[in-house]
C-alpha atoms as one frame of an Amber mdcrd trajectory, in Angstrom:
protein
 106.880  61.066 -88.765 106.493  58.686 -91.715 104.196  56.430 -89.766 101.985
  59.343 -88.613 101.527  60.506 -92.136 100.497  57.030 -93.275  97.976  56.719
 -90.495  96.486  60.158 -91.350  96.331  59.163 -95.000  94.487  55.849 -94.183
  92.097  57.892 -91.882  91.241  60.389 -94.598  90.839  57.641 -97.236  88.520
  55.736 -94.865  86.424  58.779 -94.170  86.191  59.583 -97.864  85.180  56.025
 -98.814  82.298  55.987 -96.287  81.230  59.481 -97.362  81.228  58.448-101.022
  79.066  55.400-100.305  76.724  57.453 -98.127  76.276  59.985-100.876  75.445
  57.182-103.398  72.921  55.689-100.934  71.309  59.006 -99.911  68.159  58.199
-101.648  67.690  55.163 -99.490  68.174  57.297 -96.359  65.063  59.299 -97.187
  62.944  56.294 -97.918  64.288  53.729 -95.314  66.480  55.361 -92.685  67.046
  52.182 -90.629  68.258  50.258 -93.736  70.607  53.124 -94.581  72.124  53.144
 -91.131  72.651  49.354 -91.319  74.416  49.651 -94.689  76.624  52.518 -93.511
  77.651  50.477 -90.469  78.551  47.549 -92.634  80.514  49.782 -95.082  82.405
  51.440 -92.257  83.268  48.076 -90.620  84.433  46.602 -93.945  86.528  49.652
 -94.910  88.120  49.757 -91.454  89.111  46.037 -91.643  90.510  46.504 -95.154
  92.468  49.642 -94.330  93.822  47.921 -91.151  94.901  44.857 -93.100  96.631
  46.974 -95.753  98.357  49.103 -93.102  99.571  46.081 -91.085 100.665  44.126
 -94.202 104.063  45.780 -94.216 104.737  45.210 -90.450 107.277  42.483 -89.912
 106.892  42.164 -86.205 105.726  43.860 -82.989 102.193  44.341 -84.230 100.952
  45.975 -81.017 103.541  48.759 -81.303 102.767  49.399 -84.950  99.030  49.190
 -84.637
Protein backbone atom coordinates (compact mmCIF):
# COMPACT_ATOMS: atom_id res chain seq x y z
CA UNK A 1 0.00 0.00 0.00
CA UNK A 2 2.91 2.34 0.57
CA UNK A 3 3.73 2.37 -3.16
CA UNK A 4 0.11 3.06 -4.15
CA UNK A 5 -0.05 6.09 -1.85
CA UNK A 6 3.17 7.47 -3.30
CA UNK A 7 1.88 7.04 -6.85
CA UNK A 8 -1.39 8.79 -5.97
CA UNK A 9 0.52 11.62 -4.26
CA UNK A 10 2.71 12.12 -7.34
CA UNK A 11 -0.39 12.11 -9.57
CA UNK A 12 -2.15 14.75 -7.48
CA UNK A 13 1.01 16.87 -7.32
CA UNK A 14 1.42 16.62 -11.09
CA UNK A 15 -2.20 17.60 -11.67
CA UNK A 16 -1.89 20.55 -9.28
CA UNK A 17 1.34 21.79 -10.86
CA UNK A 18 -0.18 21.83 -14.34
CA UNK A 19 -3.36 23.47 -13.02
CA UNK A 20 -1.35 26.19 -11.26
CA UNK A 21 0.60 26.99 -14.42
CA UNK A 22 -2.60 26.99 -16.49
CA UNK A 23 -4.18 29.45 -14.09
CA UNK A 24 -1.15 31.74 -14.31
CA UNK A 25 -1.24 31.60 -18.12
CA UNK A 26 -5.01 31.99 -18.47
CA UNK A 27 -4.66 35.48 -19.95
CA UNK A 28 -2.63 34.01 -22.81
CA UNK A 29 -5.41 31.46 -23.46
CA UNK A 30 -7.88 34.19 -24.28
CA UNK A 31 -5.50 36.05 -26.58
CA UNK A 32 -3.57 33.18 -28.23
CA UNK A 33 -5.18 29.78 -27.61
CA UNK A 34 -2.74 27.80 -29.78
CA UNK A 35 0.26 29.20 -27.91
CA UNK A 36 -1.45 28.36 -24.59
CA UNK A 37 -2.05 24.76 -25.66
CA UNK A 38 1.58 24.43 -26.70
CA UNK A 39 2.82 25.80 -23.37
CA UNK A 40 0.54 23.52 -21.37
CA UNK A 41 1.74 20.50 -23.34
CA UNK A 42 5.36 21.41 -22.61
CA UNK A 43 4.60 21.98 -18.92
CA UNK A 44 2.76 18.66 -18.65
CA UNK A 45 5.58 16.74 -20.34
CA UNK A 46 8.23 18.41 -18.19
CA UNK A 47 6.34 17.80 -14.95
CA UNK A 48 5.73 14.17 -15.91
CA UNK A 49 9.42 13.53 -16.62
CA UNK A 50 10.51 15.23 -13.39
CA UNK A 51 7.93 13.37 -11.28
CA UNK A 52 8.91 10.06 -12.90
CA UNK A 53 12.59 10.70 -12.26
CA UNK A 54 11.93 11.59 -8.63
CA UNK A 55 9.70 8.55 -8.17
CA UNK A 56 12.18 6.14 -9.74
CA UNK A 57 15.21 7.64 -7.99
CA UNK A 58 14.70 5.42 -4.96
CA UNK A 59 14.30 2.20 -6.95
CA UNK A 60 17.34 -0.06 -6.67
CA UNK A 61 16.42 -2.57 -9.33
CA UNK A 62 13.59 -4.10 -11.39
CA UNK A 63 12.52 -0.75 -12.85
CA UNK A 64 9.73 -2.26 -14.94
CA UNK A 65 8.01 -3.70 -11.86
CA UNK A 66 8.37 -0.44 -9.90
CA UNK A 67 7.29 1.82 -12.76
